[in-house]
C-alpha positions as CSV (number, residue, x, y, z in Angstrom):
1,M,88.9,85.0,112.5
2,A,89.9,88.4,113.8
3,G,86.3,89.1,115.0
4,E,86.3,86.0,117.1
5,V,89.1,87.1,119.3
6,D,87.9,87.3,122.9
7,V,87.8,90.7,124.5
8,Q,90.8,91.2,126.8
9,S,91.6,93.9,129.2
10,D,94.0,96.7,128.2
11,I,97.6,95.7,128.4
12,T,99.5,97.5,131.2
13,H,103.2,98.1,130.6
14,S,105.8,99.4,133.0
15,G,104.9,102.8,134.1
16,G,101.2,102.2,134.1
17,H,100.6,103.1,130.4
18,R,97.8,101.3,128.6
19,H,99.0,100.1,125.2
20,T,96.2,99.3,122.7
21,L,95.7,99.7,119.0
22,H,93.3,102.6,119.4
23,L,94.4,105.6,117.2
24,R,94.7,107.9,120.3
25,N,97.5,105.6,121.7
26,L,99.0,104.4,118.4
27,R,99.6,107.8,117.0
28,K,101.8,108.5,120.1
29,Q,103.9,105.4,119.6
30,W,107.5,106.0,119.0
31,Q,107.7,104.0,115.8
32,I,104.8,106.0,114.2
33,L,106.5,109.3,115.3
34,A,109.9,108.1,114.0
35,L,108.4,107.3,110.6
36,Q,106.7,110.7,110.4
37,V,110.0,112.4,111.4
38,I,111.9,110.4,108.9
39,A,109.4,111.3,106.2
40,T,109.6,115.0,107.1
41,V,113.4,115.0,107.0
42,A,113.4,113.1,103.7
43,L,110.9,115.6,102.2
44,V,112.9,118.7,103.3
45,W,116.2,117.1,102.1
46,M,114.7,116.1,98.8
47,Y,113.3,119.6,98.3
48,L,116.7,121.2,99.1
49,E,118.4,118.8,96.6
50,V,115.9,119.6,93.8
51,I,116.2,123.4,94.2
52,G,119.9,123.2,94.8
53,T,120.4,121.3,91.6
54,Y,117.9,122.9,89.3
55,V,116.4,126.1,90.8
56,V,118.8,128.2,92.7
57,G,120.5,130.8,90.5
58,S,118.5,129.5,87.5
59,I,114.7,130.0,88.0
60,D,114.3,130.6,91.7
61,H,111.6,132.9,93.1
62,T,114.0,135.8,93.9
63,M,114.7,136.3,90.3
64,L,111.0,136.4,89.5
65,F,110.5,138.9,92.3
66,D,113.2,141.1,91.0
67,T,111.5,141.0,87.5
68,L,108.2,141.9,89.1
69,E,109.7,144.9,90.9
70,V,111.3,146.2,87.7
71,I,108.0,145.9,85.9
72,M,105.9,147.5,88.7
73,G,108.5,150.2,89.4
74,S,108.2,149.6,93.2
75,D,109.2,147.2,95.9
76,L,107.0,144.2,96.7
77,P,105.0,144.1,99.9
78,L,106.9,141.1,101.2
79,G,110.1,142.0,102.9
80,D,113.5,140.7,101.6
81,W,114.0,138.8,104.9
82,L,110.9,136.7,104.1
83,T,111.5,136.1,100.4
84,G,115.3,135.7,100.5
85,V,116.0,138.4,98.0
86,G,119.6,139.5,98.2
87,R,120.8,136.2,99.7
88,Q,123.0,133.6,98.0
89,G,122.5,129.9,97.3
90,L,120.1,127.8,99.5
91,A,119.9,130.7,102.0
92,R,117.2,132.2,99.7
93,F,114.9,129.4,100.7
94,T,115.6,129.3,104.5
95,V,112.7,131.5,105.6
96,P,110.3,130.4,102.9
97,L,111.0,126.7,103.8
98,V,110.1,127.4,107.4
99,L,107.0,129.2,106.2
100,G,106.0,126.2,104.1
101,L,106.5,123.7,106.9
102,S,104.5,125.9,109.2
103,L,101.6,126.2,106.7
104,G,101.6,122.5,106.0
105,G,101.6,121.7,109.7
106,S,98.7,124.1,110.3
107,M,96.7,122.4,107.5
108,A,97.4,119.1,109.1
109,L,96.3,120.3,112.5
110,L,93.2,121.8,110.9
111,A,92.3,118.4,109.4
112,F,91.9,116.9,112.9
113,Q,89.5,119.6,114.1
114,P,85.7,119.2,114.3
115,P,83.9,120.0,111.0
116,K,82.2,123.1,112.3
117,L,85.5,124.5,113.5
118,Q,87.1,123.8,110.1
119,Q,84.2,125.5,108.3
120,R,84.5,128.6,110.6
121,I,88.3,128.8,110.0
122,R,87.9,128.6,106.2
123,I,85.2,131.2,106.2
124,G,87.4,133.4,108.4
125,V,90.3,133.0,106.0
126,I,88.1,133.9,103.0
127,V,86.6,136.9,104.7
128,S,90.1,138.1,105.7
129,L,91.4,137.8,102.1
130,I,88.4,139.8,100.8
131,V,88.9,142.5,103.5
132,L,92.6,142.6,102.7
133,L,92.0,142.9,98.9
134,V,89.2,145.5,98.8
135,G,88.8,146.7,102.4
136,R,90.9,149.9,102.1
137,M,89.5,150.8,98.7
138,M,85.9,150.3,99.8
139,L,86.5,152.3,103.0
140,A,88.1,155.2,101.1
141,W,85.4,155.1,98.4
142,V,82.3,154.8,100.6
143,G,83.8,157.2,103.2
144,G,84.4,159.8,100.5
145,M,80.9,159.6,99.2
146,I,79.5,159.9,102.8
147,I,81.6,162.9,103.7
148,E,81.2,164.7,100.4
149,F,77.5,163.7,100.0
150,R,78.1,162.4,96.4
151,L,77.5,159.2,94.5
152,D,80.0,158.2,91.9
153,L,82.5,155.5,90.8
154,P,85.9,155.1,92.5
155,D,88.5,157.5,91.2
156,Q,92.1,156.7,90.3
157,S,93.5,157.4,93.8
158,E,91.0,155.1,95.3
159,L,91.6,152.3,92.7
160,A,95.4,152.7,93.4
161,L,94.7,151.3,96.9
162,L,94.1,147.9,95.2
163,Q,97.7,147.7,94.0
164,W,99.3,146.8,97.4
165,P,96.9,143.9,98.3
166,L,97.0,142.6,94.7
167,M,100.8,142.6,94.7
168,L,100.8,141.0,98.2
169,I,98.5,138.2,97.0
170,L,100.5,137.7,93.8
171,S,103.8,137.5,95.8
172,L,102.3,134.9,98.2
173,L,101.0,132.8,95.3
174,V,104.4,132.8,93.6
175,L,106.0,131.8,96.9
176,F,103.5,129.1,97.6
177,V,103.9,127.6,94.1
178,Y,107.6,127.1,94.8
179,L,106.8,125.7,98.3
180,L,103.9,123.4,97.1
181,P,105.8,120.1,97.6
182,V,106.8,121.1,101.1
183,I,103.3,122.3,102.1
184,M,101.4,119.4,100.7
185,G,104.0,116.9,101.9
186,T,103.9,118.1,105.4
187,R,100.2,118.1,105.4
188,G,100.2,114.6,104.1
189,I,102.7,113.3,106.7
190,W,101.2,114.8,109.8
191,G,97.6,115.1,108.5
192,L,97.5,111.4,107.3
193,S,96.5,112.4,103.8
194,R,97.5,110.1,100.9
195,Q,96.2,112.7,98.4
196,A,98.5,115.3,99.8
197,V,101.5,113.0,99.6
198,V,100.7,112.2,96.0
199,W,100.3,115.9,95.2
200,S,103.8,116.5,96.7
201,I,105.5,113.7,94.8
202,G,103.5,114.4,91.6
203,F,104.4,118.1,91.6
204,T,108.1,117.3,92.1
205,L,108.1,114.8,89.3
206,L,106.1,117.2,87.0
207,F,108.7,119.9,87.6
208,L,111.6,117.5,86.9
209,G,109.9,116.2,83.7
210,L,109.2,119.7,82.4
211,H,112.7,120.8,83.2
212,A,114.1,117.8,81.4
213,I,112.0,118.6,78.3
214,L,113.0,122.3,78.3
215,T,116.7,121.5,78.7
216,F,116.7,118.9,75.9
217,P,119.2,120.3,73.4
218,V,116.7,120.6,70.6
219,V,114.1,122.4,72.8
220,L,116.8,124.5,74.5
221,N,118.0,125.9,71.2
222,Q,114.5,127.1,70.4
223,L,114.2,128.9,73.7
224,G,117.1,131.2,72.8
225,A,117.9,133.7,75.6
226,Y,115.1,132.4,77.8
227,G,116.9,129.1,78.2
228,D,120.4,130.4,79.0
229,G,119.7,130.4,82.7
230,L,118.4,126.9,83.0
231,S,120.6,124.3,84.7
232,T,121.2,121.5,82.3
233,L,122.6,117.9,82.6
234,D,125.9,117.7,81.0
235,T,126.0,116.0,77.6
236,Q,129.1,114.1,78.7
237,V,129.1,112.2,81.9
238,G,132.5,113.5,83.0
239,T,135.0,112.0,85.4
240,P,133.5,110.1,88.4
241,E,134.2,111.9,91.6
242,V,132.3,109.9,94.2
243,G,133.3,106.3,94.9
244,L,132.9,103.2,97.0
245,L,135.6,100.8,98.2
246,G,138.3,102.6,96.2
247,F,136.3,102.7,92.9
248,K,135.1,106.0,91.5
249,L,131.5,105.4,90.4
250,V,129.5,108.6,89.8
251,T,129.9,112.3,89.4
252,S,128.6,114.8,91.9
253,Q,125.7,115.6,89.6
254,Q,124.7,112.0,89.2
255,L,125.0,111.6,93.0
256,S,122.5,114.4,93.5
257,L,120.0,112.7,91.1
258,I,120.4,109.4,92.9
259,L,119.9,111.2,96.3
260,I,116.7,112.9,95.0
261,A,115.3,109.5,93.9
262,V,116.2,107.7,97.1
263,L,114.9,110.5,99.3
264,M,111.6,110.5,97.4
265,M,111.2,106.8,98.0
266,V,112.0,107.3,101.7
267,F,109.4,110.1,101.9
268,Q,106.8,108.0,100.1
269,E,107.4,104.7,101.9
270,S,107.5,106.4,105.4
271,A,104.4,108.6,104.8
272,F,102.3,105.8,103.2
273,G,103.6,103.3,105.9
274,V,102.1,105.5,108.7
275,I,98.8,105.9,106.9
276,R,98.6,102.2,106.0
277,H,99.3,100.9,109.5
278,L,96.9,103.4,111.1
279,E,94.2,102.6,108.7
280,Y,94.6,98.9,109.4
281,A,94.4,99.5,113.2
282,Y,91.3,101.7,112.7
283,R,89.5,99.0,110.9
284,L,90.2,96.2,113.4
285,P,87.3,95.1,115.6
286,E,87.3,96.5,119.1
287,S,88.3,93.1,120.6
288,C,91.4,92.9,118.4
289,K,92.5,96.4,119.4
290,R,92.8,95.2,123.0
291,D,94.3,91.8,122.2
292,E,97.9,91.4,123.4
293,E,99.0,89.4,120.3
294,Y,97.7,92.0,117.9
295,V,99.5,94.8,119.8
296,R,102.7,92.8,119.8
297,Q,102.4,92.1,116.1
298,M,101.9,95.7,115.3
299,D,105.1,96.6,117.2
300,N,106.9,93.9,115.2
301,V,105.6,95.2,111.9
302,L,106.5,98.8,112.7
303,N,110.0,97.8,113.8
304,S,110.4,95.8,110.6
305,H,109.2,98.7,108.5
306,L,111.8,101.0,110.1
307,R,114.6,98.5,109.5
308,H,113.6,97.8,105.9
309,T,113.3,101.5,105.2
310,A,116.8,102.1,106.3
311,L,118.4,98.9,104.9
312,Y,116.7,98.4,101.5
313,L,116.7,102.1,100.4
314,T,120.3,102.4,101.4
315,L,121.1,99.3,99.3
316,T,119.0,100.8,96.5
317,G,121.2,104.0,96.5
318,L,124.4,102.0,96.6
319,A,123.2,99.6,93.9
320,T,122.3,102.6,91.7
321,M,125.8,104.1,92.2
322,V,127.4,100.7,91.3
323,A,125.1,100.3,88.2
324,L,126.0,103.7,86.9
325,G,129.8,103.2,87.4
326,F,129.9,99.5,86.8
327,H,131.8,99.7,83.5
328,G,134.4,101.7,85.4
329,V,134.7,99.0,88.0
330,L,135.1,96.3,85.3
331,L,137.7,98.3,83.4
332,E,139.6,99.1,86.6
333,I,139.7,95.4,87.5
334,V,140.9,94.5,83.9
335,T,143.5,97.2,83.9
336,T,144.8,96.2,87.4
337,T,144.9,92.5,86.6
338,T,146.1,92.5,83.0
339,G,147.6,95.9,82.4
340,S,146.4,95.7,78.8
341,Q,145.8,98.8,76.7
342,W,142.4,97.5,75.7
343,A,140.9,98.7,78.9
344,S,142.3,102.2,78.6
345,Q,141.0,102.5,75.0
346,V,137.6,101.4,75.9
347,S,137.4,103.6,79.0
348,D,138.3,106.6,76.8
349,S,135.8,105.8,74.1
350,I,133.1,108.3,73.3
351,E,130.3,105.7,73.9
352,L,131.1,105.4,77.6
353,R,131.6,109.1,78.2
354,L,128.3,110.2,76.7
355,T,125.1,110.1,78.7
356,Y,123.9,106.8,77.1
357,G,127.0,105.2,78.5
358,V,125.3,104.9,81.8
359,V,122.6,102.8,80.2
360,I,125.3,100.5,78.9
361,S,126.8,100.3,82.4
362,A,123.5,99.7,84.0
363,L,122.7,96.8,81.6
364,L,126.1,95.3,82.4
365,F,125.3,95.5,86.1
366,L,121.9,93.9,85.6
367,G,123.5,91.1,83.6
368,V,125.9,90.3,86.4
369,A,123.2,90.7,89.0
370,A,121.0,88.3,87.1
371,T,123.8,85.8,86.9
372,L,124.4,86.0,90.7
373,R,120.6,85.5,91.1
374,L,121.0,82.0,89.6
375,L,124.2,81.1,91.4
376,V,123.6,82.5,95.0
377,P,120.7,81.1,97.0
378,W,119.3,84.4,98.0
379,G,116.0,82.8,99.3
380,R,117.9,80.5,101.7
381,L,120.0,83.4,102.9
382,A,116.9,85.5,103.5
383,Q,115.4,82.6,105.5
384,L,118.6,82.2,107.5
385,R,118.6,85.9,108.3
386,A,115.0,85.8,109.4
387,L,115.8,82.9,111.7
388,V,118.8,84.6,113.2
389,V,116.8,87.8,113.8
390,G,113.9,85.9,115.3
391,N,116.2,84.2,117.7
392,L,117.9,87.4,118.7
393,V,114.6,89.1,119.5
394,G,113.2,86.1,121.2
395,G,110.5,85.5,118.6
396,S,108.7,82.1,118.0
397,E,106.3,80.6,115.6
398,D,103.6,81.1,118.2
399,E,103.7,84.8,117.6
400,T,102.2,84.5,114.2
401,P,99.1,86.7,113.8
402,K,95.8,84.9,114.1
403,D,94.5,83.8,110.7
404,N,97.2,85.6,108.8
405,V,95.7,89.0,109.5
406,W,98.7,90.8,108.0
407,L,98.3,89.1,104.6
């Protein structure tokens, strides 16, 4: 068993660095850092795709800030350089995105501090907010009573001092709501918090679900003028613009949706992979953390995780593109080989041009894939690939973890 492994001395690699499975060393390992960087890039890319597809020019924060300024009759406390008001496209989110990443990183750094320091920082933030909210008003009110030797309630001029801090806090809340996926995602990746990663993914899916419901034709008609600015998915699929191997498969809008889904999976798998591997290493007995075989197996597993993240998720995106445009591939092949008018008539039919045509195409792809599953020995090919990779990296059966510790 794992607990019966004899205690060995720390492994010394070239350069004199001690390599063990202690968290202090493991968190600095290049594979862990690479997974965290990949997760961060996927998170930011996914966020930019979502806001670029559904939010910018439709329901972004700058439009809400303009409405608040019209209602209040004055400018908001936050500067335009910070909120992105007056800019076009994704440039509206440049500075807010940096702000969200910084806040999420600060929360992740705070999570690794001693409990007393965390409590002091939280108390300091709460006190600062209270002072910011009512500090000026209290100073003017109490100061006026002391100077004039009177005791009364705050007057209108003193209560007016609450407007600026209230608008500042409201503006920050609006901004942070738009940045919540980035803030929680960054905190989850670098702060090793599963809950924060789930919050980030859940909020993104919640927004996409609510947006899909609101832009459903029946619901959209009930919204009237309020729904005119919402970005909607076209009722008809349209002409494919993006292709593979000479075949046009999906439109640019479909490609954006596929990219959002793949990036979400990359973000989730990379973030959860880091947390899962570090949790496993943390729970190992002290003897196993210093054992050479366990250290080598951890390296192999992390390298495999990186390869599979890049390979399988890339194949997932390509397979999705092929599935959505599979009917086009079949019709193109039929048209090229037979030249019959039947293919042209079917390709121009209303069924394949409407949105549920992609469902028909995906079912055709699944049917062909299921047939290939019966004809092609994928299991044997996978074993052959594993054997070739094992020979290339110099692996052997002797490197199998003790007692199947990875199962």
